Every structure is written in structure tokens, then in C-alpha cells.
TORTOR-313627 format. One record per residue (C-alpha): x, y, z. Coordinates in nm, 3 decimals, always signed. Example, Ala and Ser with C-alpha at 12.3 -4.5 7.8 and 13.67 -1.06 7.14 Angstrom:
BEGIN
@u = +1.230, v = -0.450, w = +0.780
@u = +1.367, v = -0.106, w = +0.714
END
This chain:
BEGIN
@u = +2.516, v = -3.241, w = +1.342
@u = +2.686, v = -3.316, w = +1.009
@u = +2.739, v = -3.665, w = +0.864
@u = +3.084, v = -3.676, w = +1.024
@u = +2.936, v = -3.602, w = +1.366
@u = +3.091, v = -3.255, w = +1.408
@u = +2.860, v = -2.972, w = +1.516
@u = +2.738, v = -2.719, w = +1.262
@u = +2.925, v = -2.386, w = +1.273
@u = +2.751, v = -2.125, w = +1.489
@u = +2.639, v = -1.816, w = +1.301
@u = +2.762, v = -1.489, w = +1.448
@u = +2.484, v = -1.326, w = +1.647
@u = +2.495, v = -1.064, w = +1.919
@u = +2.277, v = -0.899, w = +2.182
@u = +2.303, v = -0.544, w = +2.315
@u = +2.258, v = -0.527, w = +2.693
@u = +2.219, v = -0.179, w = +2.839
@u = +2.236, v = -0.087, w = +3.206
@u = +2.011, v = +0.220, w = +3.184
@u = +2.106, v = +0.348, w = +3.528
@u = +2.470, v = +0.360, w = +3.419
@u = +2.426, v = +0.520, w = +3.076
@u = +2.177, v = +0.781, w = +3.201
@u = +2.378, v = +0.880, w = +3.509
@u = +2.711, v = +0.887, w = +3.322
@u = +2.572, v = +1.088, w = +3.031
@u = +2.402, v = +1.326, w = +3.277
@u = +2.734, v = +1.384, w = +3.452
@u = +2.912, v = +1.439, w = +3.121
@u = +2.656, v = +1.672, w = +2.965
@u = +2.492, v = +1.848, w = +3.261
@u = +2.713, v = +1.772, w = +3.564
@u = +2.421, v = +1.589, w = +3.724
@u = +2.339, v = +1.219, w = +3.755
@u = +1.979, v = +1.283, w = +3.871
@u = +1.724, v = +1.192, w = +3.601
@u = +1.494, v = +1.474, w = +3.701
@u = +1.754, v = +1.721, w = +3.571
@u = +1.737, v = +1.610, w = +3.208
@u = +1.519, v = +1.439, w = +2.951
@u = +1.619, v = +1.146, w = +2.730
@u = +1.491, v = +1.062, w = +2.383
@u = +1.527, v = +0.693, w = +2.467
@u = +1.384, v = +0.539, w = +2.151
@u = +1.620, v = +0.738, w = +1.928
@u = +1.911, v = +0.658, w = +2.163
@u = +1.835, v = +0.285, w = +2.128
@u = +1.818, v = +0.316, w = +1.750
@u = +2.154, v = +0.495, w = +1.745
@u = +2.317, v = +0.231, w = +1.967
@u = +2.177, v = -0.041, w = +1.740
@u = +2.321, v = +0.124, w = +1.428
@u = +2.656, v = +0.172, w = +1.600
@u = +2.667, v = -0.196, w = +1.699
@u = +2.587, v = -0.295, w = +1.342
@u = +2.899, v = -0.104, w = +1.232
@u = +3.122, v = -0.240, w = +1.508
@u = +3.023, v = -0.603, w = +1.570
@u = +3.018, v = -0.880, w = +1.313
@u = +2.695, v = -1.076, w = +1.287
@u = +2.322, v = -1.019, w = +1.318
@u = +2.139, v = -0.857, w = +1.607
@u = +1.932, v = -1.088, w = +1.824
@u = +1.772, v = -0.810, w = +2.029
@u = +1.837, v = -0.515, w = +2.261
@u = +1.792, v = -0.569, w = +2.635
@u = +1.701, v = -0.250, w = +2.824
@u = +1.764, v = -0.291, w = +3.198
@u = +1.598, v = -0.024, w = +3.408
@u = +1.414, v = +0.004, w = +3.741
@u = +1.073, v = +0.129, w = +3.854
@u = +0.894, v = +0.162, w = +4.184
@u = +0.728, v = -0.175, w = +4.257
@u = +0.827, v = -0.267, w = +3.899
@u = +0.534, v = -0.061, w = +3.764
@u = +0.669, v = +0.084, w = +3.437
@u = +0.666, v = +0.456, w = +3.369
@u = +0.526, v = +0.602, w = +3.049
@u = +0.873, v = +0.621, w = +2.893
@u = +0.943, v = +0.259, w = +2.985
@u = +0.613, v = +0.142, w = +2.836
@u = +0.694, v = +0.316, w = +2.510
@u = +1.033, v = +0.141, w = +2.502
@u = +0.871, v = -0.197, w = +2.573
@u = +0.665, v = -0.161, w = +2.254
@u = +0.970, v = -0.107, w = +2.032
@u = +1.058, v = -0.391, w = +1.794
@u = +1.363, v = -0.603, w = +1.886
@u = +1.374, v = -0.445, w = +2.235
@u = +1.317, v = -0.635, w = +2.559
@u = +1.241, v = -0.426, w = +2.868
@u = +1.375, v = -0.572, w = +3.193
@u = +1.270, v = -0.399, w = +3.515
@u = +1.431, v = -0.416, w = +3.855
@u = +1.288, v = -0.249, w = +4.163
@u = +1.351, v = +0.113, w = +4.259
@u = +1.369, v = +0.159, w = +4.636
@u = +1.271, v = +0.464, w = +4.840
@u = +1.620, v = +0.612, w = +4.803
@u = +1.610, v = +0.586, w = +4.425
@u = +1.851, v = +0.290, w = +4.409
@u = +1.815, v = +0.011, w = +4.154
@u = +1.774, v = -0.340, w = +4.295
@u = +1.788, v = -0.663, w = +4.100
@u = +1.920, v = -0.522, w = +3.771
@u = +2.269, v = -0.676, w = +3.798
@u = +2.120, v = -1.019, w = +3.865
@u = +1.894, v = -0.989, w = +3.559
@u = +2.187, v = -0.899, w = +3.333
@u = +2.390, v = -1.193, w = +3.458
@u = +2.098, v = -1.436, w = +3.421
@u = +2.026, v = -1.323, w = +3.064
@u = +2.389, v = -1.324, w = +2.952
@u = +2.451, v = -1.669, w = +3.096
@u = +2.128, v = -1.815, w = +2.952
@u = +2.193, v = -1.676, w = +2.603
@u = +2.552, v = -1.805, w = +2.609
@u = +2.460, v = -2.148, w = +2.747
@u = +2.194, v = -2.201, w = +2.479
@u = +2.430, v = -2.077, w = +2.205
@u = +2.184, v = -1.801, w = +2.116
@u = +2.468, v = -1.547, w = +2.079
@u = +2.837, v = -1.542, w = +1.995
@u = +2.893, v = -1.183, w = +2.112
@u = +2.744, v = -0.950, w = +2.372
@u = +2.765, v = -0.571, w = +2.370
@u = +2.746, v = -0.461, w = +2.733
@u = +2.685, v = -0.094, w = +2.816
@u = +2.768, v = -0.080, w = +3.188
@u = +3.029, v = +0.031, w = +3.436
@u = +2.968, v = -0.139, w = +3.770
@u = +3.209, v = -0.404, w = +3.900
@u = +2.902, v = -0.614, w = +3.984
@u = +2.886, v = -0.687, w = +3.609
@u = +3.209, v = -0.891, w = +3.626
@u = +3.034, v = -1.222, w = +3.718
@u = +2.800, v = -1.176, w = +3.421
@u = +3.095, v = -1.126, w = +3.187
@u = +3.279, v = -1.428, w = +3.327
@u = +2.970, v = -1.648, w = +3.303
@u = +2.916, v = -1.559, w = +2.936
@u = +3.282, v = -1.603, w = +2.850
@u = +3.282, v = -1.948, w = +3.010
@u = +3.043, v = -2.054, w = +2.730
@u = +3.256, v = -1.897, w = +2.458
@u = +3.083, v = -1.561, w = +2.417
@u = +3.291, v = -1.253, w = +2.340
@u = +3.196, v = -0.951, w = +2.552
@u = +3.237, v = -0.600, w = +2.411
@u = +3.221, v = -0.338, w = +2.684
@u = +3.092, v = +0.009, w = +2.594
@u = +3.120, v = +0.300, w = +2.832
@u = +3.032, v = +0.669, w = +2.842
@u = +3.307, v = +0.926, w = +2.808
@u = +3.381, v = +1.041, w = +3.165
@u = +3.408, v = +1.415, w = +3.236
@u = +3.716, v = +1.326, w = +3.444
@u = +3.879, v = +1.010, w = +3.580
@u = +3.682, v = +0.696, w = +3.497
@u = +3.323, v = +0.581, w = +3.535
@u = +3.384, v = +0.208, w = +3.480
@u = +3.529, v = -0.041, w = +3.724
@u = +3.888, v = -0.133, w = +3.639
@u = +3.826, v = -0.506, w = +3.679
@u = +3.524, v = -0.492, w = +3.445
@u = +3.747, v = -0.331, w = +3.181
@u = +4.010, v = -0.601, w = +3.235
@u = +3.767, v = -0.890, w = +3.197
@u = +3.598, v = -0.765, w = +2.878
@u = +3.726, v = -0.873, w = +2.536
@u = +3.708, v = -0.526, w = +2.380
@u = +3.638, v = -0.183, w = +2.525
@u = +3.491, v = +0.123, w = +2.352
@u = +3.391, v = +0.470, w = +2.472
@u = +3.074, v = +0.651, w = +2.359
@u = +3.180, v = +1.013, w = +2.322
@u = +2.991, v = +1.333, w = +2.402
@u = +2.908, v = +1.397, w = +2.037
@u = +2.740, v = +1.056, w = +2.011
@u = +2.517, v = +1.104, w = +2.318
@u = +2.441, v = +1.476, w = +2.307
@u = +2.154, v = +1.465, w = +2.053
@u = +1.946, v = +1.239, w = +2.281
@u = +1.978, v = +1.425, w = +2.612
@u = +1.831, v = +1.767, w = +2.686
@u = +1.744, v = +1.995, w = +2.973
@u = +1.370, v = +2.020, w = +3.050
@u = +1.209, v = +2.359, w = +2.998
@u = +1.190, v = +2.557, w = +3.324
@u = +0.836, v = +2.650, w = +3.434
@u = +0.864, v = +3.004, w = +3.294
@u = +0.975, v = +2.879, w = +2.953
@u = +0.713, v = +2.604, w = +2.954
@u = +0.445, v = +2.864, w = +3.025
@u = +0.572, v = +3.081, w = +2.742
@u = +0.574, v = +2.784, w = +2.503
@u = +0.218, v = +2.694, w = +2.600
@u = +0.104, v = +3.054, w = +2.552
@u = +0.272, v = +3.071, w = +2.211
@u = +0.108, v = +2.749, w = +2.098
@u = -0.237, v = +2.854, w = +2.221
@u = -0.321, v = +3.218, w = +2.136
@u = -0.524, v = +3.393, w = +2.400
@u = -0.515, v = +3.665, w = +2.666
@u = -0.239, v = +3.668, w = +2.925
@u = -0.318, v = +3.513, w = +3.262
@u = -0.447, v = +3.781, w = +3.499
@u = -0.300, v = +3.831, w = +3.843
@u = +0.047, v = +3.696, w = +3.769
@u = +0.311, v = +3.931, w = +3.912
@u = +0.592, v = +4.042, w = +3.684
@u = +0.898, v = +3.821, w = +3.704
@u = +0.720, v = +3.562, w = +3.919
@u = +0.816, v = +3.194, w = +3.883
@u = +0.484, v = +3.023, w = +3.812
@u = +0.397, v = +2.688, w = +3.962
@u = +0.232, v = +2.414, w = +3.752
@u = -0.110, v = +2.554, w = +3.838
@u = -0.018, v = +2.884, w = +3.672
@u = +0.139, v = +2.702, w = +3.379
@u = -0.169, v = +2.505, w = +3.283
@u = -0.435, v = +2.569, w = +3.545
@u = -0.626, v = +2.805, w = +3.316
@u = -0.576, v = +2.616, w = +2.993
@u = -0.939, v = +2.672, w = +2.893
@u = -0.928, v = +3.053, w = +2.905
@u = -0.881, v = +3.077, w = +2.530
@u = -1.209, v = +2.900, w = +2.448
@u = -1.564, v = +2.958, w = +2.573
@u = -1.685, v = +2.721, w = +2.843
@u = -1.864, v = +2.411, w = +2.719
@u = -2.237, v = +2.399, w = +2.768
@u = -2.364, v = +2.115, w = +2.983
@u = -2.589, v = +1.849, w = +2.843
@u = -2.575, v = +1.574, w = +2.585
@u = -2.366, v = +1.606, w = +2.272
@u = -2.553, v = +1.542, w = +1.946
@u = -2.378, v = +1.312, w = +1.703
@u = -2.389, v = +1.400, w = +1.334
@u = -2.708, v = +1.276, w = +1.171
@u = -2.680, v = +1.028, w = +0.884
@u = -2.661, v = +1.181, w = +0.537
@u = -3.008, v = +1.285, w = +0.422
@u = -3.168, v = +1.224, w = +0.763
@u = -3.363, v = +1.501, w = +0.937
@u = -3.196, v = +1.680, w = +1.226
@u = -3.448, v = +1.536, w = +1.471
@u = -3.299, v = +1.191, w = +1.412
@u = -2.955, v = +1.293, w = +1.544
@u = -2.836, v = +1.053, w = +1.813
@u = -2.763, v = +1.201, w = +2.155
@u = -2.416, v = +1.157, w = +2.305
@u = -2.317, v = +1.065, w = +2.662
@u = -2.408, v = +1.280, w = +2.959
@u = -2.137, v = +1.514, w = +3.073
@u = -2.166, v = +1.410, w = +3.438
@u = -2.107, v = +1.043, w = +3.353
@u = -1.807, v = +1.126, w = +3.133
@u = -1.645, v = +1.342, w = +3.402
@u = -1.705, v = +1.073, w = +3.662
@u = -1.531, v = +0.819, w = +3.439
@u = -1.236, v = +1.057, w = +3.393
@u = -1.201, v = +1.093, w = +3.769
@u = -1.206, v = +0.715, w = +3.814
@u = -0.937, v = +0.660, w = +3.551
@u = -0.721, v = +0.932, w = +3.709
@u = -0.761, v = +0.773, w = +4.050
@u = -0.644, v = +0.437, w = +3.915
@u = -0.346, v = +0.608, w = +3.749
@u = -0.249, v = +0.771, w = +4.079
@u = -0.276, v = +0.443, w = +4.271
@u = -0.069, v = +0.243, w = +4.024
@u = +0.189, v = +0.501, w = +3.914
@u = +0.215, v = +0.719, w = +4.224
@u = +0.368, v = +1.055, w = +4.296
@u = +0.711, v = +0.955, w = +4.163
@u = +0.578, v = +0.949, w = +3.807
@u = +0.384, v = +1.278, w = +3.812
@u = +0.652, v = +1.435, w = +3.590
@u = +0.534, v = +1.204, w = +3.311
@u = +0.229, v = +1.433, w = +3.285
@u = +0.396, v = +1.773, w = +3.312
@u = +0.399, v = +2.046, w = +3.201
@u = +0.051, v = +1.986, w = +3.061
@u = -0.215, v = +2.050, w = +2.954
@u = -0.174, v = +1.797, w = +2.673
@u = -0.159, v = +1.439, w = +2.797
@u = +0.115, v = +1.213, w = +2.660
@u = -0.034, v = +1.005, w = +2.376
@u = +0.002, v = +0.677, w = +2.566
@u = -0.191, v = +0.808, w = +2.867
@u = -0.449, v = +0.982, w = +2.649
@u = -0.520, v = +0.656, w = +2.468
@u = -0.544, v = +0.465, w = +2.798
@u = -0.780, v = +0.728, w = +2.934
@u = -1.012, v = +0.697, w = +2.635
@u = -1.011, v = +0.314, w = +2.632
@u = -1.066, v = +0.278, w = +3.009
@u = -1.341, v = +0.540, w = +3.011
@u = -1.522, v = +0.373, w = +2.721
@u = -1.513, v = +0.041, w = +2.908
@u = -1.659, v = +0.207, w = +3.217
@u = -1.929, v = +0.392, w = +3.022
@u = -2.011, v = +0.098, w = +2.797
@u = -2.006, v = +0.314, w = +2.482
@u = -1.764, v = +0.470, w = +2.236
@u = -1.656, v = +0.833, w = +2.268
@u = -1.467, v = +0.841, w = +1.937
@u = -1.736, v = +1.045, w = +1.761
@u = -1.781, v = +1.297, w = +2.046
@u = -1.488, v = +1.537, w = +2.053
@u = -1.647, v = +1.756, w = +2.322
@u = -1.703, v = +1.453, w = +2.545
@u = -1.337, v = +1.360, w = +2.510
@u = -1.244, v = +1.710, w = +2.624
@u = -1.469, v = +1.667, w = +2.931
@u = -1.287, v = +1.340, w = +2.998
@u = -0.944, v = +1.501, w = +2.985
@u = -1.059, v = +1.793, w = +3.199
@u = -1.187, v = +1.556, w = +3.469
@u = -0.860, v = +1.362, w = +3.461
@u = -0.656, v = +1.682, w = +3.511
@u = -0.886, v = +1.806, w = +3.789
@u = -0.830, v = +1.485, w = +3.986
@u = -0.453, v = +1.502, w = +3.937
@u = -0.452, v = +1.870, w = +4.039
@u = -0.631, v = +1.795, w = +4.366
@u = -0.416, v = +1.494, w = +4.449
@u = -0.078, v = +1.661, w = +4.402
@u = -0.163, v = +2.020, w = +4.492
@u = -0.094, v = +2.148, w = +4.142
@u = -0.409, v = +2.356, w = +4.135
@u = -0.762, v = +2.375, w = +4.263
@u = -1.016, v = +2.150, w = +4.099
@u = -1.324, v = +2.341, w = +3.995
@u = -1.654, v = +2.241, w = +3.842
@u = -1.712, v = +2.371, w = +3.490
@u = -2.051, v = +2.493, w = +3.383
END
């Protein structure tokens, strides 16, 4: 309050609120004629950065944060969602994903956040990327507290992909065109191309027994990923001896059997918590996504009670055991013991 009793002027500040189900499905329809997420890949972190830059050009004021509204089975985040949650100025909000792949609870979260931010005078403007008519109550609630709502939509391939009433109720409306979205959406490599890419990255003999022109399954793509290197010898791994110390003083590393057992346990926990719906987060293999690879190492070290950072071969055993367990669970290949 000033000396005259009038409130201080509110600085312009905005939030970006993104209905991920809408922007992904609409962009998929525009670019690939498919709304199913399995048919394309999204570079989500770069998409968020681009939306943030665009808002900075279009909306007066400073950014409070980006709200990313998505859904996951039992609200257990996928690898992509966990990466997004770690981004600065981004708040991940998860609804539930039911057995039919439908989002539940996302609309209510958007309305609750918009109304709370407006009521507490945390924002003067809201950029809403959405299209469902269920967003209308959220817009009306924010506007009742004086917030301006800027509706962004995805260019439709035909007709419209936003509810007419939602367009009416918003203060401004803008369309994100194909050229804006195209750099962040791509088709996944088909199995044949993925196999070729893996073979090109890892020189070695061609896989025997694969018929010409056959469409390989994931087992053929990465089931024999160790063919290009000789099999590891069992037994403890010696750590480098200290400078000037005799070789007999070298410290022995962990036993292979214990490391593989830890890898199996970590894989089993991953399967129980993430489930079959998220198996594509691992494919095409054989390289684990960095987030999972780090989790695998940390969890295994806790279970073993020692660090594996200095034992590269032991870390390879760990990854091999993880893949073997995943292969057996999802029928992607036949687990085999390595000698």
C-alpha cells in the first residue's frame, strides 16, 4: 500500500500453461496424419524453449514459469516426463492415464492453477495452449480476477481443432503454424533403419541367419549387441594400482555374479514401477537412455554397498543384466548367461 492507501501497481507477469495431450495430438495430425504418440517422437525440451521464446516476443512482462500438463499411468512419470521436470522454470503436472489412453484430471489441474495464480495476483496474463471446451471454466475463473488469457492453438490440417466457445472466451487467439512445430516432431526410425544405424555406429560382422529383406524384431536389432567384442572373462576386475605401487597391491573389484544380480533387481523394479506401456523409452537399444543408465548405476551401488565408477567392465555387466531381464519380461529376446 502507498501512503494514500491505494494499492501498488501490479507488475506484468505471465505463465505459459500447456495441455500436452492437445499440442501433441494436434501437431501429430498436422505433420503425420496421426494423433497417436507412438507414431512420432517429440524433442520436448527444445519445444518448451521455443514456446518460451515465442511468448517473450508476444506477451508483455516477465515469465513466471511454464506449466506442462501431461498424463501417465498411475501418475508414474515416463523418462521424457522426468527430463522435463528437471528443466528450470518448468513445472510438471501429471494427470492419470487410463487403460484406454485417455487423460484424466488434467483439465481440473489447469483450472485450479489458473484460478490460484489469478486470485493471488501472481500473474497478469496467461498463455494457454489448449483446444478443449473443458478449458472454458479455467479461462472464466482467471478472467474473473483480472487476468488476460491468450489462447494458442496448433494449425489444423482442416477445419478446426479448438472449441469455438474457448476461442470466444479468450482475450487473444494465435495459431502455431507447421513451420514453428516441425523441427521438434519426427518419425521414429523403423526397425530396419534402426538396425542399420546401430550396425553403422558399431563396426562388426553382419548378424548371421537373418533372411534377406526380413523385418527384424527388437531381438534382432540389439539382441547380439556384443558380437563385435570378445566375451568378458568372469572373475573380479582389478582396479588400477596407485602410482608407484607394485601390481600385487591392486585392489580387486566386485564379483561379476553380484553385479549381474544387482542389475536384474534394478530391472525388475523398473518393470514394476514403469510397466509395459513405457518399454518404448528403452528402445531401440542397446544404449540405455542417460537418465535410466544413471539410475541403474546409483541403485546398483546402493545394493552392492560399493562404487562401480572405477570398474568399466563391471558397469557393462550391470547393463547386460538389466537388458537380459527386460528381454525375458517383454519377449524381446532370450536371456542367456555370458561366460
